[in-house]
Each structure stands twice: as structure tokens, then as C-alpha cells.
C-alpha positions in Angstrom: 35.9 -1.8 -62.2 36.8 -1.2 -65.9 37.5 2.5 -65.2 39.9 1.6 -62.4 41.6 -1.0 -64.7 42.0 1.5 -67.5 43.2 4.3 -65.2 46.0 2.1 -63.7 46.7 0.0 -66.8 45.7 -3.3 -65.2 43.5 -5.9 -66.7 40.0 -6.2 -65.3 40.4 -9.9 -64.5 43.5 -9.1 -62.5 41.6 -6.5 -60.5 38.8 -9.0 -59.8 41.4 -11.5 -58.6 43.0 -9.0 -56.3 39.6 -7.9 -55.0 38.7 -11.6 -54.2 42.0 -12.1 -52.4 41.7 -8.9 -50.5 38.1 -9.7 -49.3 39.1 -13.3 -48.3 42.1 -12.1 -46.3 40.8 -8.7 -45.1 39.4 -9.7 -41.7 42.2 -12.0 -40.5 44.7 -9.3 -41.4 43.0 -6.7 -39.3 41.9 -8.8 -36.4 44.3 -8.7 -33.4 45.7 -12.0 -32.0 43.0 -13.5 -29.7 45.3 -14.5 -26.9 47.2 -11.2 -26.8 44.0 -9.3 -26.8 42.5 -11.3 -24.0 45.7 -10.9 -21.9 45.7 -7.2 -22.5 41.9 -7.0 -21.6 42.4 -9.0 -18.4 45.4 -6.8 -17.3 43.4 -3.7 -18.0 40.4 -4.9 -16.1 42.5 -5.9 -13.1 44.2 -2.5 -13.1 40.8 -0.8 -13.2 39.6 -2.9 -10.3 42.7 -2.0 -8.3 42.4 1.7 -9.0 38.7 1.6 -8.0 39.7 -0.1 -4.7 42.3 2.6 -4.1 39.8 5.4 -4.8 37.4 3.8 -2.3 40.1 3.5 0.4 41.2 7.1 -0.2 37.6 8.3 0.0 37.1 6.5 3.3 40.3 7.9 4.7 39.4 11.5 3.6 36.0 11.2 5.1 37.5 9.9 8.4 40.0 12.7 8.4 37.4 15.3 7.8 35.2 14.0 10.6 38.1 13.6 13.1 40.0 16.8 12.4 39.3 19.7 14.8 39.8 22.2 12.0 38.8 21.8 8.4 41.5 20.1 6.4 41.4 22.5 3.5 42.2 25.5 5.8 44.9 23.5 7.6 46.5 22.5 4.3 46.3 26.1 3.0 47.9 27.5 6.2 50.7 25.0 6.0 51.3 25.8 2.4 51.3 29.5 2.8 53.0 29.7 6.2 56.0 32.1 6.4 58.0 29.4 8.2 57.8 27.1 5.3 58.8 29.7 2.8 61.7 31.1 4.7 65.3 30.1 3.8 
């Protein structure tokens, strides 16, 4: 403590006072507002739930399409993508 005080030209008692103030106010200064954090957390969780539901629906649709399609979807999609009719002007 005395080395820091002499290095910066501050009295040791002043450094101790600043340290006590900093330690008392450190956690409240760094903690986010409780209500804002809870709101953000709940919005995030609801978005995650919605996205999980969408993934589930898309997976079911894809499975159904794979089972009901006479040709494999990947080949059909590839043929549509590379077809000369699609690429012609």
C-alpha cells in the first residue's frame, strides 16, 4: 500500500479510504438491474422455446416429406437446382 502511495504521490490514508469505498460499492456498480435482467432472461427463454418448437415442426414435416415422396428429396432438389430450364434466359 505504501509503495503505491509513494509511486502516485498519494497519502496512504487516502488510498485506504478509496479502497474501502471501492470495496463497499464494487458489487452494486457491477450488478445489472434485477428487473431488466429478468425481463431479458424471460424473453430469451421464450424465444428459445419458440425456436425449439419450430425445429420440431420442421423435423416432422421433413420426415413426412421424405416418407411420402416417390423420389428422394435431395435428388429432386438437386435436379431442380441444376436443371437447364431453370438456368436458361
